[in-house]
C-alpha positions in Angstrom: -19.8 -14.8 -15.3 -16.1 -15.1 -14.8 -14.0 -12.2 -13.7 -12.1 -11.8 -17.0 -15.4 -11.4 -18.9 -16.5 -8.8 -16.4 -13.3 -6.9 -16.8 -13.9 -6.8 -20.6 -17.4 -5.6 -20.1 -16.3 -2.9 -17.6 -13.8 -1.5 -20.1 -16.4 -1.5 -22.9 -19.2 0.2 -20.9 -20.0 3.8 -21.9 -20.5 6.0 -18.9 -21.0 9.6 -17.9 -18.9 11.1 -15.1 -21.6 13.4 -13.9 -24.1 10.5 -13.6 -21.4 8.5 -11.8 -20.9 11.3 -9.3 -24.6 11.7 -8.7 -25.0 8.0 -8.0 -22.0 8.3 -5.6 -23.7 11.2 -3.8 -26.8 9.1 -3.3 -24.8 6.1 -2.2 -22.8 8.3 0.3 -26.0 8.7 2.3 -26.3 5.0 2.5 -22.6 4.7 3.5 -23.1 7.3 6.2 -25.9 5.2 7.9 -24.0 1.9 8.0 -23.1 1.0 11.6 -19.6 -0.2 12.6 -20.6 -3.9 12.5 -22.0 -3.6 9.0 -18.9 -1.7 7.7 -16.5 -4.2 9.3 -18.4 -7.1 7.8 -18.0 -5.5 4.3 -14.3 -5.0 4.8 -13.7 -8.5 6.1 -15.5 -9.9 3.1 -13.5 -7.6 0.8 -10.2 -8.8 2.2 -11.3 -12.4 1.6 -12.5 -11.7 -1.9 -9.2 -10.1 -2.9 -7.3 -13.1 -1.5 -9.6 -15.6 -3.3 -9.1 -13.8 -6.6 -5.3 -13.2 -6.2 -4.3 -15.3 -9.2 -6.6 -13.3 -11.5 -5.6 -10.0 -10.0 -1.9 -10.9 -10.5 -2.5 -12.0 -14.0 -4.2 -8.7 -14.8 -1.4 -6.8 -13.1 1.1 -8.6 -15.3 -0.6 -7.0 -18.3 0.0 -3.6 -16.7 3.6 -4.4 -15.9 4.3 -5.5 -19.5 2.6 -2.4 -20.9 4.5 -0.2 -18.5 7.8 -1.6 -19.6 6.8 -1.0 -23.2 5.9 2.6 -22.4 9.3 3.1 -20.7 7.9 3.7 -17.2 10.6 4.5 -14.6 11.7 1.9 -12.2 10.2 3.9 -9.4 6.8 3.8 -11.1 7.1 0.0 -11.9 8.0 -0.7 -8.3 4.7 1.0 -7.2 2.8 -0.9 -9.9 3.8 -4.5 -9.3 1.6 -6.9 -7.3 2.9 -10.2 -6.0 1.2 -12.9 -3.9 2.7 -11.3 -0.9 1.5 -7.9 -2.1 -2.1 -9.2 -2.3 -1.7 -10.6 1.2 -0.5 -7.2 2.3 -3.5 -5.5 0.8 -5.8 -7.9 2.6 -3.9 -7.4 5.9 -4.2 -3.7 5.5 -7.9 -3.9 5.1 -8.2 -6.1 8.2 -6.2 -3.6 10.1 -8.8 -1.0 9.2 -11.5 -3.3 10.5 -9.7 -3.3 13.9 -9.5 0.5 14.1 -12.1 2.5 16.1 -14.9 3.9 13.9 -14.7 7.7 14.3 -18.2 8.3 12.9 -20.8 9.4 15.5 -18.3 10.3 18.2 -19.4 13.4 20.2 -16.5 15.4 21.7 -16.0 18.6 23.6 -19.5 18.5 25.1 -19.9 21.6 27.3 -22.7 23.2 29.3 -23.6 26.7 28.4 -24.9 29.2 31.0 -28.5 28.9 29.6 -28.5 25.2 30.2 -27.9 23.9 26.6 -25.2 21.4 26.0 -23.0 22.0 22.9 -20.7 19.3 21.4 -19.2 18.3 18.1 -20.0 15.0 16.3 -17.8 13.3 13.7 -19.5 12.8 10.4 -18.4 11.6 6.9 -17.2 14.1 4.3 -19.5 12.6 1.7 -18.0 11.8 -1.7 -14.2 11.5 -2.1 -12.6 11.5 -5.5 -9.2 9.8 -5.7 -7.0 10.5 -8.7 -3.8 8.4 -8.7 -1.1 6.9 -10.7 0.2 3.3 -10.5 -0.3 1.9 -7.0 -3.2 -0.6 -7.5 -3.2 -1.2 -3.8 -4.7 2.3 -3.5 -7.8 1.0 -5.2 -8.5 -1.4 -2.4 -7.1 0.5 0.6 -8.8 3.8 -0.3 -12.1 2.1 -0.8 -11.7 0.4 2.6 -10.9 3.6 4.4 -13.8 5.4 2.7 -16.2 2.6 3.6 -15.1 2.5 7.3 -15.4 6.3 7.5 -18.9 6.3 6.0 -18.0 7.9 2.7 -18.5 7.1 -1.0 -15.5 7.1 -3.2 -14.8 7.6 -6.9 -11.5 6.0 -7.9 -9.8 7.2 -11.1 -6.5 5.3 -11.4 -4.0 5.8 -14.2 -3.8 3.9 -17.5 -0.7 2.1 -16.3 -2.7 0.2 -13.7 -6.1 -0.1 -15.4 -6.2 -3.9 -15.6 -5.2 -4.3 -11.9 -7.7 -1.6 -10.8 -10.6 -3.1 -12.6 -9.8 -6.6 -11.2 -9.8 -5.2 -7.7 -13.0 -3.2 -8.5 -14.8 -6.3 -9.4 -14.0 -7.8 -6.0 -15.3 -4.6 -4.3 -18.6 -4.6 -6.3 -19.3 -8.3 -5.8 -18.9 -7.8 -2.0 -21.2 -4.8 -1.9 -23.8 -6.6 -4.0 -23.6 -9.7 -1.9 -24.3 -7.6 1.2 -27.2 -5.8 -0.5 -25.4 -2.4 -0.2 -25.5 0.2 -2.9 -22.5 -0.7 -5.1 -22.0 3.0 -6.0 -20.4 3.5 -2.7 -17.3 2.5 -4.6 -16.9 3.6 -8.2 -13.9 2.8 -10.4 -13.6 4.9 -13.5 -12.8 2.6 -16.5 -11.8 5.5 -18.8 -8.2 6.7 -18.2 -8.3 9.7 -20.6 -7.3 13.2 -19.3 -10.7 14.5 -20.3 -12.3 12.4 -17.5 -10.2 14.1 -14.9 -11.3 17.5 -16.3 -14.9 16.4 -16.0 -14.4 14.9 -12.5 -12.9 18.1 -11.2 -16.0 20.1 -12.2 -18.5 18.0 -10.1 -18.5 20.4 -7.2 -22.2 19.8 -6.5 -21.7 16.1 -5.9 -18.0 15.6 -4.9 -16.8 17.0 -1.6 -13.1 16.4 -1.7 -10.4 15.5 -4.2 -7.3 13.6 -3.2 -4.6 13.2 -5.9 -1.7 10.8 -5.4 1.1 10.6 -7.9 3.8 12.7 -9.5 4.1 16.5 -8.9 2.7 17.2 -12.4 -0.5 15.3 -11.7 -1.0 17.0 -8.4 -0.4 20.5 -9.7 -2.8 19.8 -12.6 -5.5 18.7 -10.3 -4.9 21.6 -7.9 -5.0 24.2 -10.7 -8.1 22.9 -12.4 -10.4 21.7 -9.6 -13.6 23.4 -8.5 -13.5 21.1 -5.5 -11.3 21.4 -2.4 -8.0 19.4 -3.0 -5.7 17.7 -0.6 -2.2 18.7 -1.8 1.1 16.8 -1.6 3.4 17.9 -4.4 6.5 16.0 -3.4 8.6 14.6 -0.6 11.9 16.3 -0.1 12.7 14.7 3.3 15.7 16.0 5.2 18.0 14.2 7.6 20.0 16.5 9.9 23.0 14.9 11.7 23.6 17.2 14.7 27.0 17.6 16.4 25.5 15.7 19.4 24.4 12.7 17.3 25.1 9.1 18.0 27.0 8.3 14.8 26.0 4.6 14.8 22.4 5.5 14.9 22.9 8.2 12.3 24.5 5.8 9.8 21.8 3.2 10.3 19.0 5.7 9.9 20.6 7.3 6.9 20.9 3.9 5.1 17.4 2.8 6.0 15.8 6.1 5.1 17.6 6.3 1.7 18.0 2.8 0.5 15.2 0.6 2.0 12.6 2.0 -0.5 14.0 4.9 -2.4 10.9 5.2 -4.6 8.8 6.1 -1.6 8.0 9.8 -0.9 9.2 9.3 2.7 12.7 8.4 1.7 15.5 10.8 2.5 16.6 13.2 -0.4 19.0 15.5 1.5 21.3 14.9 4.4 22.7 17.8 6.4 25.8 17.3 8.5 27.0 19.6 11.3 30.5 20.7 10.5 31.8 19.8 13.9 31.3 16.0 13.3 31.5 16.0 9.5 35.1 14.6 9.3 34.1 11.7 11.5 30.6 11.0 10.1 31.1 11.5 6.4 33.6 8.6 5.9 31.2 6.3 7.7 28.2 7.5 5.6 30.1 7.2 2.4 31.1 3.6 3.1 27.6 2.6 4.3 25.8 4.2 1.2 28.3 2.5 -1.1 28.0 -0.9 0.5 24.2 -0.7 0.7 23.3 0.4 -2.8 26.1 2.5 -4.5 24.0 5.6 -3.8 24.8 8.4 -6.2 25.7 11.5 -4.2 25.3 15.2 -5.0 27.7 16.7 -2.5 28.7 20.3 -1.4 32.3 21.4 -1.8 33.0 20.5 1.8 31.8 16.9 1.6 32.4 15.8 -2.0 35.9 14.4 -1.3 34.5 11.7 1.0 32.4 10.0 -1.7 33.3 7.8 -4.7 30.1 8.2 -6.7 29.6 12.0 -6.3 29.2 15.2 -8.2 29.1 18.8 -7.0 25.6 19.7 -5.7 23.7 22.6 -7.2 20.7 24.4 -5.7 18.4 22.3 -7.9 19.8 19.2 -6.1 18.5 20.5 -2.8 15.0 20.9 -4.3 15.0 17.5 -5.9 12.8 14.5 -5.1 15.1 11.8 -6.6 12.9 8.7 -5.8 16.1 6.7 -6.6 19.4 5.6 -5.0 20.5 9.2 -5.1 20.9 11.9 -2.4 22.1 15.4 -1.8 24.7 16.1 1.0 25.6 19.4 2.6 27.8 20.3 5.5 26.2 23.1 7.7 28.1 25.3 10.1 25.5 25.4 12.8 22.1 24.1 14.1 20.5 27.4 12.9 22.1 26.9 9.5 20.4 23.5 9.2 17.1 24.9 10.3 17.4 27.7 7.7 18.2 25.2 4.9 15.3 22.9 5.8 12.8 25.8 6.0 14.0 27.1 2.6 13.8 23.8 0.7 11.1 21.9 2.7 8.2 20.2 0.9 6.5 20.0 4.4 6.6 16.2 4.3 9.1 14.8 6.9 12.2 16.1 8.6 14.5 14.1 11.0 17.1 15.2 13.5 19.7 12.8 14.9 20.8 14.1 18.3 21.4 13.0 21.9 20.8 16.5 23.1 17.2 16.8 24.2 17.1 20.6 24.1 18.4 20.6 20.5 15.8 18.0 19.5 13.0 20.0 21.2 14.2 23.1 19.4 14.1 21.2 16.1 10.6 20.1 16.7 9.5 23.7 17.5 11.2 25.3 14.6 10.3 22.8 11.9 6.7 22.8 10.9 6.6 20.0 8.3 3.7 17.6 8.7 5.9 14.9 10.4 9.0 15.8 12.5 11.1 13.0 14.0 13.9 12.6 16.5 16.3 9.7 16.1 14.1 7.6 13.8 14.0 6.8 10.1 11.8 8.9 7.8 10.4 5.6 6.5 8.1 5.6 9.6 6.3 8.6 8.1 3.5 6.4 6.9 -0.1 6.0 8.0 0.2 2.4 9.0 3.4 3.0 11.0 1.9 6.0 12.7 -1.0 4.0 14.0 -3.6 5.1 11.4 -4.0 1.8 9.7 -3.7 2.4 5.9 -3.5 6.0 4.7 -5.5 7.4 1.9 -3.0 10.1 1.1 -0.7 12.7 2.6 -1.6 16.4 3.1 1.2 18.9 3.1 -1.2 21.8 3.0 -2.5 23.0 6.4 -6.2 22.2 5.9 -8.3 20.0 8.2 -5.7 17.3 7.7 -1.9 17.6 7.8 0.4 14.7 7.2 -0.7 11.1 6.5 -4.5 10.8 6.4 -6.3 8.0 8.0 -9.9 7.5 9.1 -10.4 10.6 11.1 -9.1 12.8 8.3 -12.0 11.5 6.1 -14.5 12.9 8.5 -15.4 16.4 9.7 -17.4 17.7 12.7 -20.8 19.2 13.0 -22.2 21.0 16.1 -24.9 19.2 18.1 -26.9 20.9 20.7 -29.0 19.4 23.5 -31.6 21.5 25.1 -34.6 21.3 27.4 -37.0 23.9 25.9 -34.6 26.9 25.9 -35.4 29.8 23.7 -33.1 32.8 22.9 -34.3 36.0 24.5 
């Protein structure tokens, strides 16, 4: 049967979310027992299958793009939705990078000898069943599945209506690979129903689903967090700050500002606010204004001490310092001191990523100590706040809540630890 026919049948099939979750739970036990070679073979086959079906996947994606434009989706959402030939190659490359990563499952760490002779350690094990609820981003379908397979988990993927054709096309590749390798295809389940009621049902399956990871707009994540009976990884928005210290190298500062704001403004790791120390504001702001204008005519929301330097600017309000623009738009504020910058960031942080530009090591170290966002950087673009760039391979999501995972989540974040004890007949007196 050709892929297009399978897509139609997937969309027409009636299903029960509780049954899907129970099958995923059973399949998770299979996934947990796969060894590294078996998991890597599945992932290599998946990468190849996606490449081999790239024309069909792109054709299905074009239906989503057309529907998205008709619905009036924002440009930021459309940017996340679109798949090109290169985009397909990038997905396959991301999967192959996961193959190359060390498998955390089964590692025993912190083995210690107790006075009574027993040895106590902790072993990494899969979480079980992961439910992903996400908008747009059809690459998430493939990359989340790959990360869950490599970490020994089963996954239920519920994408949004805006990417349903793309997600089902990729799902077919996933299932064909699992079937060909005689592995339970319920290790990866893609929900064909995009109604809100399905999310409601999914969030009630606390006996079979172990963790929920939502990815998308703040509204979706708040809805999931407020309605779930299952632990949720939260990441509401990315209000990333760039602080230009009085000891900054201004050339580096301009380059990092332009890259962090304009290279991909729809990303959650793009800068949304830049803070400039008053001692260097008169020198830095003209350079920043010209660079942002030349790069993308960035719209600026500036404080009263900086607005005069910008062509496309309006006076900033407190709401601007809370905003995740996801566009060629940024808030600017001149601060009187290092401590003023720290206070502003701590007041408006979303716990995503904060950056300092400074050649003063002690100031940089103080910034790292006093800012507790999930990623803190010195003299580098916020665009590096990404699982791949941080050495995790692909990321399944970002946690800005201080649970077992904080920041971009890779393979290890999809596992937990159990105690293991080795004895030689000891009994407790």
